[in-house]
N, C-alpha and C positions, 0 to 999 in steps of 0.2 A: 254663744258669747255675744254676738251682735245684738240680740234681743235684750240682754242684760245691760249692755252699754246704753242702748236706747232708753231703757226703763230708768236708768240712773240719770241720764240727761233730762228726761221729761220730769222726773221728780224734782231735780234742782230748779228747773225753770218754773215749776208750779208752786214752789215754796212762798214767793211773795204774795200770790193770790190767796193762799191758805191763811196767811197771817192777817189779812184784812177781814173786817167784820162784814159779812153778807147780811143785808137787811131785807127781810121779807116785807111785802106790802102790808100784810096783816098787822105788823108792828107799827106801821105809820098811820093806821086807822084811828087817829086821835079824835077825841070828842071836840066839838066846837059849838059855839053859839052864834047867833046873828045879832048884830048891834042894831039899835034903832035906825041907823042910816042904811041898813041892808047889807052891811059888810060882815065878813066872817071873822070870828075871834077864836083861835085854836087854844086848846088846853093841852099842855105837854105833861103826861103822867111821869112819875118818878122812874118807872121802869125804863124810860128812854134815856135817862141821864148818862149811862155808860157810852151812848152813841154820839152825844153832843160834842161837836168840834173834833170828831174822830174821822179818819179816813175809812170810808165804807164802800161797799160794792152794791149797786142796784141794777136791776134789769127791767126793761120795759120798752115802751114805744115812744119814738120821737114825735113831738107835736109842736108845730110852730105857735108862738105866742103872739107875734105881730105879723102884719101883712107882708112886710119885706122879708121875713124869715130870718132876721138877725138875732132873735131871741127864741130859745127853745125850752120846752119842758119835757120831762120824762113822765110818761103816763103809765099807770097800771094797765090801762085798756087802750085799744086802738082808737084812732081819731073819731070814728063815728060813735063810739061809746064813751069818749073822754068827757071829763068834767066840763070842758068848754063847749061841747056840742051835744053830748048825750045826757044821760041821767045820773052820771057818777057824782060822787061827792068831792069837795075840794081837797080832801086828804088822800086823794088818789093821784095827785100830780106833784112833781118836785121841780122847782126852778133849776135850770142848769146854767152855770157860769163857767165857760170853758177856759182852760189854761191857755191853750192855743186853739182858736176857733178853726174847725175843719172847713175845707172848701165846700164840699157838697154834703148836705144832710138831706135825707129823704124822709118825708112825712110817713109815719107808720112803720118806719124801719125798726125792727126789734134789735136792741143793743144792750150791751153790758157796759156800764160805766163805773168809774171810781172817782171819788172826790171827798172833800171835807164837808161833813154834814153840819149845817147850821139851822137852828130852830129860829124861825122868824116870830119873835114875841112882840114886836112893836109896830111894824108897818102893815096896815090892813090892805094895802094896795099891791102887796107881793104875796107869793104863795107861802103856805105854812112852813115848808121845808125848802132850803136852798142848798144845792150841792155846788161848792166852789172848787176851783182848780180842776175841773172835770177833764178826764182823759178816758178814752175807750179802753176797756179792760178785757175784751174778748170778742 
């Protein structure tokens, strides 16, 4: 009986996570071109439309974007292989905008986050994808 109660409680707690769209990195591997200025310009295929401005779940590695560590990205790969340091492409990182910024974030920490997925169609100085109102999901 105890196992049944625990299973029911676990199922109830898991429902919100199941309702969110889990986005695999392969889906974010959008094509892009390079402008004459050397900046990247992403192309967002129509198959991504159902994910735009929706709350999604992503998993990856925390990577600092600035020296002070006040801005972070989520990377498909660990820091040494990340777009910023390794040979990965710009479609393997997502800009994170935290709802409430956590106190201590560790570079290369593997995390699961959820937030509102925004496609950056205009600002070449930001990443292709921006996750807003980010919270840790697991």
